[in-house]
C-alpha positions in Angstrom: 10.8 49.5 -54.9 11.5 51.3 -51.6 14.6 51.0 -49.4 12.5 50.9 -46.3 11.8 47.5 -44.8 8.4 46.1 -45.8 6.6 45.0 -42.7 4.5 41.9 -43.2 2.0 40.3 -40.9 0.7 36.8 -41.5 -2.6 35.8 -40.0 -3.5 32.0 -39.8 -6.1 31.4 -37.2 -5.7 27.8 -36.3 -8.4 25.3 -35.3 -8.5 24.5 -31.6 -8.0 20.8 -31.0 -9.0 19.8 -27.5 -6.0 20.8 -25.3 -3.7 21.3 -28.2 -2.8 24.4 -30.2 -2.0 24.2 -33.9 1.2 25.8 -35.1 0.5 28.3 -38.0 2.2 26.1 -40.5 1.1 27.9 -43.7 2.2 31.3 -42.3 5.6 29.8 -41.4 5.9 28.3 -44.9 5.4 31.7 -46.6 7.9 33.4 -44.4 10.5 30.6 -44.9 10.1 30.8 -48.6 10.7 34.5 -48.6 13.7 34.1 -46.4 15.2 31.5 -48.7 14.3 32.8 -52.1 14.0 36.6 -52.0 16.9 38.5 -53.7 17.1 40.7 -50.6 15.5 38.9 -47.8 16.5 41.7 -45.4 14.1 43.9 -47.2 11.2 42.1 -45.5 10.4 42.3 -41.8 7.8 39.8 -40.5 5.9 40.2 -37.3 5.1 37.2 -35.2 2.2 35.3 -37.0 -1.2 35.9 -35.5 -2.7 32.4 -34.8 -5.3 33.1 -32.0 -8.8 34.6 -32.3 -8.4 37.8 -30.3 -10.8 40.7 -29.7 -10.6 42.8 -32.9 -9.1 45.8 -31.2 -6.2 43.8 -29.8 -5.6 42.1 -33.2 -5.7 45.4 -35.0 -3.1 46.8 -32.7 -0.8 43.9 -33.5 -1.3 44.6 -37.2 -1.0 48.3 -37.0 2.5 48.5 -38.5 1.8 46.2 -41.4 2.4 47.3 -45.0 1.2 43.8 -46.2 -1.2 41.6 -44.4 -1.6 38.0 -45.6 -4.6 36.0 -44.4 -5.0 32.2 -44.7 -8.6 31.1 -45.1 -10.0 27.8 -44.0 -13.5 26.6 -43.2 -12.9 27.0 -39.5 -11.7 30.6 -39.7 -13.0 32.3 -42.8 -15.8 34.4 -41.3 -13.7 35.9 -38.5 -10.7 36.3 -40.7 -12.6 38.2 -43.4 -14.2 40.4 -40.7 -10.7 41.2 -39.3 -9.4 42.0 -42.8 -12.4 44.3 -43.3 -11.6 46.3 -40.1 -7.9 46.4 -40.9 -8.7 47.9 -44.4 -11.0 50.4 -42.9 -8.4 51.6 -40.4 -5.4 51.3 -42.7 -6.5 51.7 -46.3 -2.9 51.7 -47.5 -2.3 48.2 -46.2 -2.2 45.5 -49.0 -4.8 42.8 -48.1 -3.9 39.4 -49.5 -5.9 36.3 -48.9 -5.1 32.7 -49.8 -5.7 29.1 -48.5 -8.2 26.3 -49.4 -11.2 28.5 -48.7 -10.4 31.0 -51.4 -12.3 29.9 -54.6 -10.4 29.4 -57.8 -13.4 31.1 -59.4 -12.7 34.2 -57.4 -14.7 37.0 -59.1 -17.9 36.6 -57.1 -15.8 36.1 -53.9 -13.9 39.4 -54.4 -17.1 41.3 -55.2 -18.6 40.0 -52.0 -15.6 41.1 -50.0 -14.5 44.4 -51.6 -11.8 45.0 -49.0 -9.6 42.2 -50.4 -6.9 43.5 -52.8 -5.5 40.2 -54.0 -6.5 36.5 -53.9 -3.8 33.9 -54.2 -5.1 30.8 -55.9 -3.5 27.4 -55.3 0.0 27.0 -53.9 1.0 30.4 -52.4 4.7 30.5 -51.6 6.2 31.6 -54.9 3.2 33.8 -55.7 3.3 35.6 -52.4 7.0 36.4 -52.8 6.3 37.7 -56.3 3.6 40.1 -54.8 6.1 41.3 -52.2 8.8 41.9 -54.9 6.2 44.2 -56.7 5.3 46.1 -53.6 4.6 49.0 -53.2 3.7 48.9 -56.9 0.4 47.2 -57.6 0.8 46.3 -61.2 0.1 42.6 -61.4 -0.2 42.2 -65.1 2.9 39.9 -65.2 1.9 37.8 -62.2 0.1 34.4 -62.4 -1.8 32.5 -59.8 -3.7 35.5 -58.5 -7.1 37.3 -58.8 -6.9 41.1 -58.4 -8.8 44.3 -59.0 -8.1 46.4 -62.1 -10.5 49.3 -61.8 -14.0 47.8 -61.7 -12.7 44.5 -63.2 -11.7 41.4 -61.4 -8.9 39.7 -63.3 -7.9 36.1 -62.6 -4.7 34.6 -63.9 -4.1 30.9 -63.3 -0.7 29.4 -62.7 0.7 26.0 -63.4 1.4 24.0 -60.3 5.0 23.8 -59.1 7.0 21.0 -60.7 9.3 20.4 -57.8 9.5 21.3 -54.1 13.2 22.3 -54.0 12.5 26.0 -53.5 10.0 25.4 -50.7 11.9 26.0 -47.5 11.0 24.1 -44.3 8.6 25.9 -42.0 10.4 24.1 -39.1 14.1 24.4 -39.9 14.3 28.0 -40.8 14.2 29.4 -37.2 10.9 31.0 -37.8 8.7 29.2 -35.2 11.1 29.3 -32.3 10.1 32.8 -31.2 6.5 31.8 -31.2 7.2 28.7 -29.1 9.2 30.9 -26.6 6.4 33.4 -26.5 3.8 30.8 -25.6 5.5 28.3 -23.2 2.2 27.2 -21.7 0.8 25.8 -25.0 0.8 22.1 -25.9 1.5 22.1 -29.6 0.2 20.2 -32.6 1.5 20.7 -36.1 0.5 19.6 -39.6 3.3 18.2 -41.6 3.8 17.4 -45.3 6.1 14.7 -46.7 4.6 15.2 -50.1 2.0 17.3 -52.0 -0.8 16.3 -54.3 -3.1 13.3 -54.8 -3.2 10.9 -57.7 -7.0 10.5 -57.3 -9.8 12.8 -58.2 -12.7 12.3 -55.7 -15.3 15.0 -56.4 -15.9 15.9 -52.7 -12.2 16.6 -52.1 -10.2 19.7 -53.0 -7.0 17.5 -53.1 -8.7 15.6 -55.9 -8.7 18.1 -58.7 -6.8 16.9 -61.7 -4.4 19.8 -61.4 -3.0 18.2 -58.3 -2.8 14.7 -59.8 1.0 14.4 -59.6 2.5 13.8 -56.2 5.7 15.7 -55.4 7.9 14.6 -52.6 10.0 16.5 -50.1 13.6 15.3 -49.6 14.0 12.5 -47.1 16.9 14.2 -45.3 14.8 17.3 -44.7 11.9 15.1 -43.3 14.3 13.4 -40.9 15.5 16.8 -39.7 12.0 18.0 -39.3 11.1 15.0 -37.2 14.0 15.6 -35.0 12.9 19.3 -34.7 9.5 18.0 -33.5 11.2 15.9 -30.9 13.6 18.6 -29.7 10.8 21.2 -29.5 8.4 18.7 -27.7 5.7 19.0 -30.3 3.2 16.5 -29.0 1.0 15.7 -32.0 1.8 15.6 -35.7 -0.9 15.5 -38.3 0.6 14.2 -41.5 -1.5 15.9 -44.2 -0.3 13.6 -47.0 -3.4 12.5 -48.9 -2.1 8.8 -49.1 0.5 7.9 -46.5 1.9 4.5 -47.5 1.6 5.1 -51.2 5.4 5.3 -51.6 8.0 2.7 -50.5 9.9 5.4 -48.6 6.9 5.9 -46.3 8.1 2.8 -44.4 11.4 4.6 -43.8 9.5 7.8 -42.7 7.5 5.7 -40.2 10.8 4.2 -38.9 12.4 7.6 -38.6 9.4 8.9 -36.6 9.5 5.9 -34.3 13.3 6.4 -33.7 12.7 10.1 -32.9 9.9 9.2 -30.5 12.2 6.7 -28.7 15.0 9.3 -28.4 13.1 12.4 -27.3 9.7 11.1 -26.1 8.1 13.3 -28.7 6.1 13.5 -30.9 3.6 11.4 -28.9 1.2 10.8 -31.7 1.4 10.8 -35.5 -1.9 11.0 -37.4 -1.9 9.7 -41.0 -4.4 9.3 -43.8 -3.5 6.0 -45.4 -3.3 5.1 -49.1 -6.2 3.1 -50.4 -4.3 0.9 -52.8 -1.0 0.0 -51.3 -2.2 -2.5 -48.8 1.0 -4.1 -47.7 2.9 -0.9 -47.1 -0.1 0.6 -45.3 -0.1 -2.4 -42.9 3.7 -2.3 -42.4 3.9 1.5 -41.8 1.0 1.4 -39.4 2.5 -1.5 -37.5 5.7 0.5 -37.0 3.8 3.5 -35.6 1.7 1.2 -33.4 4.7 -0.5 -31.9 6.3 2.9 -31.3 3.2 4.0 -29.3 2.5 6.8 -31.9 -0.5 5.2 -33.5 -3.9 6.9 -33.5 -6.0 4.3 -35.4 -5.6 3.2 -39.0 -8.0 4.8 -41.5 -9.5 2.3 -43.9 -11.6 4.8 -45.8 -14.3 3.6 -48.1 -16.8 6.6 -48.1 -19.4 4.3 -49.8 -19.7 0.9 -51.4 -22.5 2.0 -53.7 -21.3 1.6 -57.4 -23.6 4.5 -58.3 -22.2 6.8 -55.6 -18.6 5.9 -56.3 -19.1 6.6 -60.0 -20.7 9.9 -59.2 -17.7 11.0 -57.1 -15.1 9.5 -59.4 -13.7 7.2 -56.7 -12.4 3.7 -56.9 -12.1 1.8 -53.6 -10.0 -1.2 -52.8 -11.9 -4.4 -53.3 -14.0 -5.7 -50.5 -11.8 -8.8 -50.4 -8.7 -6.6 -49.9 -10.6 -4.6 -47.3 -11.5 -7.8 -45.4 -8.0 -9.1 -45.5 -6.6 -5.8 -44.2 -9.1 -5.8 -41.4 -8.1 -9.3 -40.5 -4.4 -8.5 -40.4 -4.8 -5.4 -38.3 -7.1 -7.2 -35.9 -4.6 -10.1 -35.5 -1.9 -7.6 -34.8 -4.0 -5.8 -32.3 -3.9 -2.5 -34.3 -7.1 -0.4 -34.1 -8.7 0.6 -37.3 -11.7 2.7 -38.3 -13.6 3.2 -41.5 -14.8 6.6 -42.9 -18.3 6.7 -44.4 -19.9 9.8 -46.0 -23.6 10.5 -45.4 -25.2 12.1 -48.5 -23.1 11.4 -51.5 -24.5 11.9 -55.0 -25.8 8.6 -56.3 -26.4 7.2 -52.8 -29.9 6.0 -51.7 -31.3 5.1 -48.3 -31.2 1.5 -49.2 -27.7 1.5 -50.7 -26.4 3.4 -47.7 -27.9 0.9 -45.2 -26.6 -2.1 -47.2 -23.2 -0.5 -47.5 -22.9 0.0 -43.8 -23.9 -3.6 -43.3 -21.5 -4.8 -45.9 -18.5 -3.0 -44.3 -19.4 -4.5 -40.9 -19.7 -8.0 -42.5 -16.3 -7.5 -44.2 -14.6 -7.0 -40.9 -15.1 -3.5 -39.4 -16.1 -4.2 -35.9 -14.1 -1.5 -34.1 -15.2 1.9 -35.4 -17.0 3.6 -38.2 -16.9 7.3 -38.5 -19.8 8.9 -40.3 -19.3 12.3 -41.8 -21.7 14.6 -43.6 -20.8 15.7 -47.1 -19.5 19.3 -47.1 -19.0 21.4 -50.2 -15.4 22.8 -50.3 -15.0 25.8 -52.6 -12.4 24.2 -54.9 -13.8 20.6 -55.0 -15.6 19.4 -58.1 -18.7 19.2 -55.9 -18.8 23.0 -55.8 -18.8 23.4 -59.6 -22.1 24.8 -60.9 -22.3 22.2 -63.7 -21.6 19.3 -61.4 -24.2 20.6 -58.9 -26.8 20.9 -61.7 -26.0 17.4 -63.1 -26.5 15.7 -59.7 -29.3 18.0 -58.4 -27.3 19.0 -55.3 -29.2 20.9 -52.7 -27.4 22.3 -49.6 -27.8 24.2 -46.4 -25.3 26.3 -44.5 -24.8 25.2 -40.9 -22.6 26.6 -38.1 -19.1 25.1 -37.9 -17.6 24.2 -34.5 -14.8 21.8 -33.9 -16.0 18.6 -32.2 -15.3 18.4 -28.4 -14.3 22.1 -28.4 -15.5 24.3 -25.5 -19.1 25.6 -25.6 -18.6 29.4 -25.5 -19.6 32.5 -27.3 -17.7 32.9 -30.6 -15.1 35.7 -30.6 -16.7 39.0 -31.5 -20.0 37.1 -31.9 -18.9 35.8 -35.3 -19.8 32.2 -36.2 -18.0 30.1 -38.8 -20.2 28.3 -41.5 -20.0 25.3 -43.7 -22.1 24.2 -46.6 -23.6 20.7 -46.3 -25.3 18.5 -48.9 -28.9 17.6 -47.9 -30.3 16.3 -51.2 -29.3 15.1 -54.7 -31.1 13.4 -57.6 -30.8 10.1 -55.7 -32.1 11.1 -52.2 -34.4 13.7 -50.7 -33.9 15.7 -47.5 -36.2 13.2 -45.7 -34.0 10.4 -47.1 -30.9 12.2 -45.8 -32.6 12.2 -42.3 -33.1 8.5 -42.5 -29.4 7.9 -43.5 -28.2 10.2 -40.7 -30.4 8.5 -38.1 -29.3 5.1 -39.3 -25.6 6.2 -39.0 -26.1 7.5 -35.5 -28.0 4.3 -34.4 -25.2 2.1 -35.9 -22.8 3.7 -33.5 -25.2 3.6 -30.5 -26.2 0.0 -30.9 -23.3 -1.7 -32.7 -20.0 0.1 -32.2 -20.7 0.9 -28.6 -20.9 -2.9 -28.1 -24.4 -2.6 -26.7 -25.7 -5.2 -29.1 -22.6 -6.1 -31.1 -22.4 -9.8 -30.2 -26.1 -10.5 -30.6 -26.1 -8.8 -34.0 -23.2 -10.9 -35.1 -25.1 -14.0 -34.1 -28.1 -12.8 -36.0 -25.9 -12.4 -39.1 -24.1 -15.7 -38.7 -27.3 -17.7 -38.1 -29.3 -15.9 -40.8 -31.9 -14.5 -38.5 -31.3 -11.0 -39.9 -28.5 -9.1 -41.5 -26.7 -6.2 -39.9 -28.6 -3.7 -42.0 -31.9 -5.4 -41.3 -31.4 -5.3 -37.5 -30.4 -1.7 -37.5 -33.3 -0.8 -39.8 -35.6 -2.6 -37.5 -34.4 -0.4 -34.5 -34.7 2.7 -36.6 -38.1 2.1 -38.3 -40.3 -0.5 -36.7 -43.4 0.7 -34.9 -42.7 1.0 -31.1 -45.4 0.4 -28.6 -45.7 2.0 -25.1 -43.4 -0.7 -23.7 -40.5 1.1 -25.4 -40.5 4.6 -23.9 -36.7 5.1 -23.9 -36.2 3.8 -27.4 -39.0 6.0 -28.6 -37.5 9.1 -26.9 -34.0 8.2 -28.4 -35.6 8.0 -31.9 -37.4 11.2 -31.4 -34.2 13.0 -30.2 -32.3 11.8 -33.3 -35.2 12.7 -35.6 -35.4 16.2 -34.0 -31.6 16.7 -34.3 -31.5 15.7 -38.0 -34.4 18.0 -38.7 -32.6 20.8 -36.9 -29.5 20.2 -39.1 -31.6 20.3 -42.2 -33.0 23.6 -41.1 -29.5 25.1 -40.7 -28.8 24.2 -37.1 -25.6 22.9 -35.7 -24.6 19.2 -36.0 -23.3 18.8 -32.4 -24.9 18.9 -29.0 -23.7 20.7 -25.9 -22.7 18.2 -23.2 -20.1 17.1 -20.7 -17.5 14.4 -21.0 -17.3 12.0 -18.1 -15.4 13.4 -15.1 -15.1 16.9 -16.7 -16.8 20.1 -15.6 -16.5 21.7 -19.0 -19.3 21.8 -21.5 -18.1 20.8 -25.0 -19.6 20.1 -28.4 -20.4 16.4 -28.7 -21.4 14.3 -31.7 -25.2 13.6 -31.4 -24.8 9.8 -31.1 -22.0 10.2 -28.5 -24.2 12.7 -26.6 -27.1 10.3 -26.6 -24.8 7.5 -25.4 -23.4 9.5 -22.5 -26.9 10.6 -21.5 -27.9 6.9 -21.3 -24.7 5.5 -19.7 -24.6 8.0 -16.9 -28.3 8.0 -15.9 -30.9 5.7 -14.3 -32.3 5.0 -17.8 -29.4 2.7 -18.7 -30.8 -0.5 -17.3 -34.3 0.0 -18.8 -32.8 1.1 -22.1 -30.8 -2.1 -22.4 -33.9 -4.1 -21.4 -35.9 -2.5 -24.1 -33.2 -3.2 -26.7 -33.1 -6.9 -25.6 -36.9 -7.1 -25.8 -37.0 -5.6 -29.3 -34.2 -7.9 -30.4 -36.3 -10.8 -29.1 -39.2 -9.5 -31.1 -37.2 -9.6 -34.3 -35.9 -13.0 -33.4 -39.4 -14.4 -33.0 -40.8 -13.0 -36.3 -37.8 -13.2 -38.6 -37.3 -16.1 -41.0 -34.3 -18.2 -40.2 -32.8 -17.7 -43.7 -32.2 -14.6 -45.7 -31.6 -13.9 -49.4 -28.4 -15.9 -50.0 -27.2 -13.0 -52.1 -26.9 -10.8 -49.0 -25.0 -13.3 -46.9 -21.8 -15.2 -47.6 -23.4 -18.6 -47.0 -20.1 -20.4 -47.6 -18.8 -19.1 -44.3 -21.9 -19.2 -42.1 -23.3 -21.8 -39.9 -26.6 -22.9 -41.4 -28.2 -24.1 -38.1 -30.7 -22.1 -36.0 -29.7 -19.7 -33.2 -30.6 -21.2 -29.9 -32.7 -18.8 -27.7 -30.7 -19.5 -24.6 -27.5 -18.7 -26.4 -29.0 -15.4 -27.6 -30.0 -14.6 -24.0 -26.5 -15.2 -22.7 -25.1 -13.2 -25.6 -27.3 -10.3 -24.6 -26.1 -10.6 -21.0 -22.4 -10.7 -22.0 -22.9 -7.7 -24.3 -24.5 -5.8 -21.4 -21.4 -6.5 -19.3 -19.1 -5.3 -22.1 -21.2 -2.1 -22.6 -21.4 -1.3 -18.9 -17.7 -1.8 -18.3 -17.3 1.7 -19.6 -18.8 3.0 -16.3 -16.8 3.9 -13.2 -16.8 1.0 -10.7 -17.9 -1.5 -13.3 -14.7 -2.0 -15.3 -14.4 -5.5 -13.9 -17.0 -8.2 -14.4 -17.3 -12.0 -14.4 -19.9 -14.3 -15.8 -20.7 -18.0 -16.0 -21.4 -19.0 -19.6 -23.1 -22.1 -20.9 -22.1 -21.5 -24.5 -18.7 -20.9 -26.1 -19.8 -17.3 -26.7 -16.4 -15.7 -26.1 -14.6 -18.0 -28.6 -17.4 -17.4 -31.1 -17.2 -13.6 -30.6 -13.4 -13.6 -31.0 -13.7 -15.7 -34.1 -16.2 -13.4 -35.7 -14.0 -10.4 -34.9 -11.1 -12.2 -36.7 -13.3 -13.1 -39.6 -13.2 -16.8 -38.6 -16.8 -17.9 -37.7 -17.1 -20.7 -35.2 -20.2 -22.8 -34.4 -21.9 -22.3 -31.0 -21.3 -25.2 -28.6 -22.8 -25.8 -25.2 -20.7 -26.4 -22.1 -19.5 -24.4 -19.1 -17.1 -21.5 -19.1 -16.0 -19.0 -16.4 -15.3 -15.6 -18.0 -13.7 -12.6 -16.4 -13.2 -9.2 -18.1 -11.4 -6.1 -17.0 -11.6 -2.8 -18.9 -8.1 -1.3 -19.2 -9.0 1.7 -21.3 -11.8 2.8 -23.7 -10.3 0.5 -26.3 -8.8 -2.4 -24.4 -10.2 -5.3 -22.4 -8.2 -7.8 -20.5 -9.9 -11.2 -20.4 -9.6 -14.6 -18.9 -11.8 -17.5 -20.0 -11.7 -21.0 -18.4 -13.5 -23.8 -20.2 -14.6 -26.4 -17.6 -16.9 -28.5 -19.8 -17.5 -28.7 -23.5 -17.6 -31.3 -26.3 -14.1 -32.7 -27.0 -12.7 -31.0 -23.8 -11.5 -33.5 -21.2 -9.8 -31.2 -18.7 -10.1 -27.5 -17.9 -8.7 -25.2 -20.6 -7.8 -21.6 -20.0 -7.3 -18.7 -22.4 -6.4 -15.1 -21.6 -5.3 -12.1 -23.4 -6.2 -8.6 -24.4 -9.0 -7.6 -26.8 -9.1 -4.4 -28.8 -12.7 -3.1 -28.4 
């Protein structure tokens, strides 16, 4: 050991999130652990953590005094970070280069040979291991250290370490006085921070690096500490908190955490938002905790993740979902409480087929998800089971590397011309690359036609009256032959086909476009890009006309009854769908869809069917029969997710005097 201070620089290049900047949480954790647990903490001098992508020369100047440089690797920063580490090693060979984070493979030998400037890899939890490395410095004899991979001559030696059994030694990144200098140094930033209330996940999904069996036990941070951290967020005006617990709501105390967050929000006005990833098997606590956050104005949408409903896919990824019955009940409760939800679905899981994917999407809609479905490609994380060579061989996994950019981030040249990359599944034993294209296009079209509300109500009526299931309608729009009378639908299909082919060939998954009322070019999801191109162009009216014409075509040729196994016939009206009701439903849907446009947020319409009541009933999971009559309907779009409405029934069966209803609808 030396008596001179050891100068340590920590580099955690955070992901840009729209107008927010991520605090370097992992770097602060490492420094806080050293400060709390080192025998002589004054021996270590930390520079301010580097969290921004800077020109290499500026970054190297900031690291020029470092004896030890610790780099955190994630999918969004690995390429740039490794290139910076290489340049630092070339300029300062004596500096110890340590890398850790989720993007460092546990099987590190090939990784270290690929990047020979790395001295040590920290595998898994890094706080205690990093301190042990510092205590050894400047000696580099790591024979007695576990949880690292290091060089011994020409050999790469990896030494696993058991996971920590408690979190008592892990000092708070927020309460140790470490981040205040950073906040003072960047007063212009609007901050976002990740936050842990626990660590680990009791599940073992193959696509997730939380899900390895080594992390099966969930360890909890002390509740008093969490309350103090929440108050720190409020006092420091941290705007957005991303709770990175794998299953928020899994513990009874999560209700108390939600209440504490709401109380801090009320006292300080911050944090404004609290993102959570909800537990999938604690349905009552999930609802109660999300209701607390919703009433506090901190809610960002409740995740009801399913990923797939295919038994074969779920078996292949070692996942058990909540039952569809529980899923439907949760959807109904959230809808009645006015709390927005969304469902995550993965495109390209082992065991999935084109048909199972389509039917699964249709099933999730049928079981109550009418607000939002988020479709994600399947990416291979270095420490997920999906990356294991034996697993890949068993399931015939084929992949392609595509550029990584955060959605809705600025379109600009990457720093120093270095792109980040991610590995995406494009084929398995159960589907080909061409099948992947079909699933991806189906997912995009589901958003464009159903979740945008362009055809939501008519599709609901097709399902209720057994004209065609959700999956059948969407498949028809994706696959049926289109004549010359459908030029815009044909061009939309061609665009989606070309984009999916581009991704298969290693191109980016997003499109460069502009958000409404913004001069900036940002990276947009392909379906959202297509929607904005339609909404804000002269093609909108003919596009909707083509959609209505194609839906009429399906109505005219489809049998009135489907396979009873695909529809819950016990809850559905067995009569036929009246053509005039369909036409009015299309007109009302057009109003709802176009209410997103400036100057068209308000609309009114005379209805001759109880379409609004039927629509609201279907959203609640309580189907009503269509009835003729006369209704005056007015709608006003309050936000992208909220519609104020007033409906006056003037004439209908069993109605002897005008009846009015009004309220707010979550779109």
